[in-house]
C-alpha positions as CSV (number, residue, x, y, z in Angstrom):
1,M,0.3,-0.4,0.2
2,I,1.1,3.4,-0.5
3,I,1.0,5.6,2.7
4,P,0.0,9.2,1.8
5,A,2.6,11.6,3.5
6,L,4.2,15.0,3.1
7,M,7.0,14.4,5.9
8,A,7.7,12.1,8.2
9,C,9.5,11.9,11.7
10,Q,12.5,9.5,12.8
11,N,14.1,9.8,16.0
12,G,12.4,13.6,16.3
13,I,14.0,14.9,12.9
14,W,11.4,16.0,10.5
15,F,12.1,15.4,7.1
16,N,10.3,15.9,3.5
17,V,8.9,12.6,1.8
18,A,6.8,14.6,-1.1
19,P,6.8,14.0,-3.8
20,K,8.1,10.5,-3.0
21,Q,5.5,8.1,-1.8
22,I,6.3,5.3,0.8
23,C,5.7,1.5,0.7
24,G,4.1,0.0,3.4
25,I,1.8,-2.7,4.4
26,M,-1.3,-3.7,6.5
27,K,-1.3,-6.3,9.2
28,R,-4.6,-7.4,10.3
29,T,-4.5,-7.4,14.1
30,R,-7.3,-6.8,16.6
31,D,-7.1,-3.2,15.5
32,V,-5.7,-2.8,12.0
33,S,-2.4,-1.8,11.9
34,V,0.2,0.0,9.0
35,S,3.9,-0.8,8.9
36,I,6.2,0.8,6.5
37,S,8.7,-1.1,4.4
38,V,12.5,-0.1,5.4
39,K,15.9,-0.7,3.8
40,Q,19.5,-0.2,5.3
41,A,19.9,3.4,5.7
42,S,22.0,5.9,3.5
43,D,25.0,7.4,5.1
44,Y,22.9,11.0,4.5
45,Y,19.8,9.6,6.3
46,E,21.7,7.6,9.1
47,R,23.7,10.7,9.7
48,M,20.4,13.0,9.9
49,T,18.4,10.9,11.8
50,H,21.0,8.7,13.8
51,Y,18.8,5.4,12.8
52,G,20.1,2.7,10.4
53,W,16.6,2.0,8.5
54,E,15.1,4.1,6.2
55,P,11.5,4.0,4.7
56,V,11.2,2.6,1.0
57,Y,9.9,4.9,-1.6
58,V,7.4,3.6,-4.1
59,G,9.4,3.0,-7.6
60,E,12.6,2.2,-5.6
61,E,14.7,-1.2,-6.5
62,S,13.7,-2.1,-2.9
63,D,10.2,-1.4,-3.6
64,P,8.5,-4.9,-2.5
65,T,5.6,-4.2,-5.4
66,Q,8.0,-3.6,-7.9
67,I,8.0,-6.6,-10.4
68,D,10.9,-7.0,-12.5
69,E,10.3,-8.4,-16.2
């Protein structure tokens, strides 16, 4: 699923998402929950947020919905 967002926050650091879109999955639990797909953080993202994982954006090579032909 696509998670519509203009900005996102990681470890208290806000960053622009638009015009990209974040990939996510919906899990059925007692309450429906949504998780985002992540990949290992780039050096830039890790320095900016001090976190080792970053969101996967629609159309990226690591996008789990992308089909190789």
